[in-house]
Structures are given as C-alpha cells and as structure tokens.
N, C-alpha and C positions, 0 to 999 in steps of 0.2 A: 595054469595058467594064469601070472598078474600079470597085468596089463598097466602102468603109470603115463600118469596123461600129467603134460606140466604148461604152461603158458604160463607167458610173459607181457607181462602187461607195459610200455612206457609212456611215461608223459612227458611232453616237451616245454619247459617255459621259454619261451618266447619276451625277447627283450623289446622287444619291435614290435610294430602291428604285423600283420600280415599283408603283404599289399597283393593287391589281383594285379595277374594279369595283364600289361600296361596303362598298369598304370601310371600318369601323366602326375609331378612338378605344379605348383602355379608361381608366371610369372608373368609380373602386375606390369603392367605400364603405366614409366612415372609421372611422377606428378609437379607442379612448380607452381611458387605465389606470384601473382604478382608482386614487379617493384614500386608501385605507388599507393605503400599501403600507409593510412596513416588512422592519428586517433580514433574512437568514435563507428568503423566500417563496420557492416558483419564480411565472414568475406567465408569460403566455400568451398574445400575438393577431397577429389574424388580419388578414391583407391579404385582401381580396374583388373579383370582379370584379364588376360588377352588370352590363356593359356591354362590348361589342368584341369584336370579330373576333379567335382566337387567331392564332396560336399568339402567346401574351406571353414575356418574359422581366421576372423580380422580382428583383425589388435590395434587399436589405436596409441605410440609412445610418444611422451614430448620430452627433449633431452634425454633417452632413455630407458625414463619413468613410465608403466604406465597412465595413457589418459583418459577416466571413464567420465559421461554422462553429466555435469554439473550447469543446472534454472540458470539459467543466462549467463552463463561461459561458452561452455560446452554444447552440441550435439553431436554424437552418432548415431545415425541412420543408414541401414540396411535397405539400398535401393531393389537389388534382386541379390539372385543367388552368386551374382559375379561384380557385385559394384555394394561399396561401400563410401557413404559421404562425413568427410568432419564439417563440421560446420563454429565459425568461432562471429561468438550473438555479438561484440562488442570490443574491435581493439583495443587493448592499454599496452603501454609499458611490457607487462608481467608475456603478454603471447610471448613478445619475442624469441627463438628457439630454434631448436631440430626436430621436423616431429616426422613420424615415421610410418609409417604401414606397414603393417608385416602382417604375411597369411601360411599358413600354416595345412595339409593336408596328409590323410595316410602316408601319401610319397614323397613328400617332403614338403618346404618352403620358401620363400623367397620374398623380401623386405625394401621398400624404398625411401628413400629420405628425402626433408625438402628441406632449407633451410629458411624462418620466413623474418625479415629485419624491418622493422614499420617504424618507418621515417616521422623524424619531430623536434619535439624537442628537447635537447639535452636539460637530466636537473643536476645543479651543482649542491651543493652542501649548501645552508645555508654557517653565516657566518658568526659568530661567537656574541654576543652584546656589547661583549667587556676584550676585546679582543686586541686590545695595547695593555692592558695590565697581566701583571705577573697577579697567580690567585697565591705566590708562596709570597707577594710581596707586602702582603698588608699584619702576617706573623710577625709577633714577637715572641724572641728568643727567654 
C-alpha cells in the first residue's frame, strides 16, 4: 500500500504592519504660537497626544521639511511617551514659517500645524550707490 502525504506551506507578506485588535491611531491636541513674538525671544510649543495607543513616533516639520535639533537654534525633546516639545531658542526672521507636528503609530497618524509670524521691522534691500547713473552710459562704441 502506497501512502502519499502532501504538505502545503503558505507565506503571507503584509505591506503594512498587522494591527492589534482595538489599536487606535493618535489624535494630537492642537497647538498655536502666541501672536506677540519678536526677535530674540525664546518660544516653546508642545505637541501632545489626546488619544491613541503607543508607541508613538513624533516628527516636527517646518514648511514641509523635517526639522532637526540644531544647537543654538532648535531643540526637540520628548517630555514623556505622549508629549514632544519644540523650542526655538532665538527668534529671528528665518523662524517665520509653518510648523507641523506629525505623530504616527501602528494604527495610523495625525498632524497639526500652526504658522509662526514674528513681529519686527521689514528689511528692504539697499539702494545701489550709483542709482542715477547708467552702467552702459560710460561705454564708448
């Protein structure tokens, strides 16, 4: 008597992580910059999670580009598992922009943004020294 045994092995490839039952995406509490900001001040904003299941991955962006800690300019610190704090150490004209906190976990992501607009003097380009003379006027043909 001939007995044949067949074994089938299947592999499942997931394009996204497998979610645990009941896993909730993060929900961020909105943040905003004070309206009375001027050059030289220090400002801190907090990105806090109101709801969702960790672990969480926090990312800060400025004008859509990743913002990394830079000594003397920006610092990004985790206060706890649910909070990230962005500090701008010395406001200047380059500080103006759209800041975003983006948080992800295995169940999804959320992001909140606010625009930082610093009060200050408008800087106009300097006039050229010879604004009344044509550069081509002195050429001989």
